[in-house]
N, C-alpha and C positions, 0 to 999 in steps of 0.2 A: 549447431547450438540451437536448442529450443528450451526456453524457460517459461513456465506457467505460473501466473499469480492469481490468487483468489482473495477477494475482499468480501467478507460476509458478516451480516448482522441483521438488524431490523430495519424495516421501512422507516424513513425519516432520519436515519443516521448519516445519510449522504455518501454511502459507500459506492453507489453507482457513479455519482459525480466524481468521486475520487479516482475510480478506475478509468473513467474517460480522460481525466486530466493527466493521469500517468501515461495512458496510451498516446495522447496528443503530444505530450512533452517529448516522448521518445521518438515518435514518428517525425516530428518537425526538426529535431536537432541531432539525429544520428542516422546512420545508414542501415539500421536494423529494420526488419519488417515487423509490423505490429497488427494484432487482431484484438478487438474488444467485443465482448458479449455481456449480456446482463439478464437477470431474472429477478422478479420482485412480486411480493404479495401486496394486499391492500395497505397502503401507508396509514390510513386512518385507523386501522385496527392493529397497527404495529406488526404487520406481517413480515415475512422474511424478505431479505434483500441481498443480492449477490452481484458483484461485478467481477468479471474475469478478464485477464489480459494475457496474451501470448506474445512473447518476444522471440524473434528468430533471425539468424543471419541469412536465411533463405526464405523463399516464398512460403507463407503459411497455408498449406494445402488443406489442413483440417483445423478449422477455427474454434474448436471446442476444447475447453480445459478438461482433462481427464484425471491427471495426477499432478496437482500443483506442487511445485518445489517451494513456493512461498505462500503461506496461508495466514491471512489476518482475520481473526475472529473477534467480534465485538459484542456478542451476546452468548449466553450459555447455550441456547438452542443452536446457534450457528456452530459453536465448538463441537457440540455433541453430534451434529449432523455431518460436518465436513472433516473433522480431525482424522477419521479413519481413512479418508481418501488422500492424505498427504503422501507425496512421493517418498520412497525410501531415501533417507538422508536429507530430507527436506527440513524446512524451518517453519514452525508454527509460532505466530506472535499473537498473544491473547491480551485483551483488555481486562485486566484483573479487577476493574471496577465492577464488572458484571459476570465475568467468567471465573467461577470458583472451583470447578472440577474439570480437569483435562484428561481425556482418555489416553491410554498408553499409545505412543506413536513411535515409528521407526525413524526418528529424526531428532532435531533440536527444538526445545520449547523455550520461548522467551515470554515473560509477562511484564506488563507495565500498566499502571492505572490511567489509561488514556482518557477516559471520560471524566474522571475526577480531576485530572490536570486541566482539561478543557474548561471545566466549571470554574476552577481557580483563576483561569485567564479571563473569565467573564461570560462565556457562553458555551454550553456543552455541544452545541451544533458544530463547533470547530474540531471536535474529536476526530472527525474524518481526516482533517488535514494533519493532525498529529500522527495518526496511523499511517497515512500516506508518506509523511516525512520519515517515519521509522523504517518503512519498507525501502525507501530510496536510500536512506543513510546506511542501512544494513547491507544492501546489495551493491551499492555504488553504481547502479545502472544509469542514473541521471543526477545532475547537480541540483542543489537548491535553487540556483538562479534560473535554470530552465523550468523547473516546476513552478516557480513564482510567475514566470511569464505566462505559462499555461493557465494558472489560476486567474491572472488579471484579464486574460482573454475570455474566460468563461463565466466568472463570478461578478456580481455588482461591485462597482467602485467603492461603495460605502463599506464593504466587507473586507477590502484588500488588506488593511493594516493588521486586523486580528487574524485573518487567515494566514498571512505571511509569518506572523509571530508564531502561530501554532505549527506551521510547516517547518520553520527553522528549528523549533524546539524538538519536534519529532525527528528531524534529520540528525540532530546531535545525539539524541537517545539511540537511534539506530546505529550510528557510528560507534558509540560506546558498547552497544550489544555485540557488534562484530569485532570488537577489540582493536579498532583502528584509532588513530590519533585525531588531529584537528580536521575540521571540515575541508574537503577538497573543493576548490573553486572551479568554475568553468574555465577560467584562463589557465589554471594549472593542469587541467585535464586536456587542454589543447583540442577540445571538441572530439576527443577520441572515444568512440562508443564502446560499451561492453567492459568497462573497467570494474575493478573491485570484486566483491564476492560473487557476482554474476558469472565471471569467467571460470570459476572453480567447478 
């Protein structure tokens, strides 16, 4: 099993941080192998930003994402650039706040006003946590509790409450997108890796 995730948008949206948190959460609490890479343009000019994560049940020999099964795009430019690279049967999740046109893809397309919802929570900067939560909730690869632990290890304490709120909201949205019921807690998962949509 090898699954590839790509989180793409603009510099300053925190997508590289989100991809690192996802990788650290999975690496620390499952027996899966993880690789994380990143690419970004000048943040001050709103350049492109991309964080990639590979999850595998064996050693990751080639750590570059080639055809992501799960693609989160948070700008129109990111969508236009990366949608065509979605793996057949993959899932594209778009931030409908900024993504208005989605090219045809051989897969499933889901949209949600991620950045707009983050603004309603108080700060658009937590849109990355909503997006991360959606990915985790949709795939079931890791629980919200584990993600929250990774957030608290990496982000300033003053931001914990809002980031956790955003993460939880995104997780619930992702669960709904995947057609699953209530949030699965870490205890209910019994720390078994690879549950949910990711196994399919």
